[in-house]
C-alpha positions as semicolon CSV with decimal commas, in nm:
position;residue;x (nm);y (nm);z (nm)
1;X;7,943;5,460;21,022
2;X;8,194;5,235;20,849
3;X;8,152;4,859;20,827
4;X;8,529;4,811;20,792
5;X;8,664;4,536;21,015
6;X;9,041;4,522;21,064
7;X;9,207;4,189;20,997
8;X;9,325;4,021;21,316
9;X;9,624;3,795;21,280
10;X;9,672;3,500;21,509
11;X;9,998;3,470;21,696
12;X;10,173;3,199;21,496
13;X;10,520;3,057;21,510
14;X;10,682;3,112;21,174
15;X;10,939;2,860;21,069
16;X;11,003;2,988;20,718
17;X;11,002;3,326;20,551
18;X;10,659;3,441;20,437
19;X;10,620;3,652;20,125
20;X;10,330;3,895;20,094
21;X;10,243;4,131;19,812
22;X;10,027;4,430;19,896
23;X;9,822;4,589;19,619
24;X;9,720;4,943;19,716
25;X;9,445;5,097;19,505
26;X;9,383;5,473;19,498
27;X;9,032;5,556;19,384
28;X;8,938;5,863;19,182
29;X;8,711;5,977;19,467
30;X;9,022;5,998;19,691
31;X;8,968;5,678;19,889
32;X;9,225;5,405;19,901
33;X;9,253;5,051;20,025
34;X;9,504;4,769;20,026
35;X;9,471;4,398;19,951
36;X;9,732;4,150;20,074
37;X;9,819;3,842;19,868
38;X;10,038;3,546;19,952
39;X;10,333;3,507;19,717
40;X;10,489;3,170;19,647
41;X;10,836;3,317;19,616
42;X;11,004;3,654;19,645
43;X;11,001;3,855;19,324
44;X;10,720;3,660;19,153
45;X;10,402;3,865;19,113
46;X;10,076;3,705;19,227
47;X;9,857;3,604;18,927
48;X;9,562;3,814;19,052
49;X;9,785;4,123;19,062
50;X;9,917;4,045;18,712
51;X;9,560;4,021;18,580
52;X;9,469;4,353;18,743
53;X;9,776;4,530;18,600
54;X;9,690;4,400;18,251
55;X;9,326;4,519;18,278
56;X;9,436;4,858;18,413
57;X;9,700;4,903;18,141
58;X;9,460;4,806;17,860
59;X;9,166;5,007;17,998
60;X;8,924;5,127;17,731
61;X;8,651;5,367;17,852
62;X;8,413;5,215;17,597
63;X;8,442;4,877;17,771
64;X;8,436;4,941;18,145
65;X;8,566;4,629;18,319
66;X;8,563;4,517;18,677
67;X;8,779;4,265;18,857
68;X;8,708;4,045;19,158
69;X;8,995;3,955;19,388
70;X;8,943;3,626;19,572
71;X;9,100;3,493;19,888
72;X;9,003;3,529;20,252
73;X;8,769;3,803;20,139
74;X;8,629;3,886;19,796
75;X;8,666;4,240;19,668
76;X;8,518;4,369;19,343
77;X;8,653;4,683;19,182
78;X;8,544;4,873;18,872
79;X;8,860;4,957;18,674
80;X;8,725;5,300;18,569
81;X;8,714;5,407;18,937
82;X;9,088;5,354;18,995
83;X;9,327;5,649;18,965
84;X;9,651;5,473;19,061
85;X;9,792;5,158;19,217
86;X;10,103;5,045;19,399
87;X;10,244;4,696;19,454
88;X;10,467;4,640;19,753
89;X;10,652;4,314;19,824
90;X;10,702;4,228;20,190
91;X;10,908;3,952;20,352
92;X;10,834;3,833;20,703
93;X;11,107;3,634;20,874
94;X;11,068;3,429;21,192
95;X;11,205;3,567;21,515
96;X;11,515;3,397;21,643
97;X;11,446;3,232;21,974
98;X;11,658;3,338;22,268
99;X;11,888;3,069;22,393
């Protein structure tokens, strides 16, 4: 039985655009999961994602590293267990109110 709990978003009125970056990790065992990060502006990669990409790119099997992502939830990942990753930038815009 899984202990996964889906994130429940509150109904909020958005006044400005909100930028999210989703880091999807594909594990060597076949599992995958996604982590959402707030982005200050569109097109600028979140510093935690940048650090992950650098560790993944420079991976040396002799020095197995792990990374901990912080935020609303903390997630630790061993770099050697990751097969692939994807970064997706999302923009949420407020709904226009009916007049």
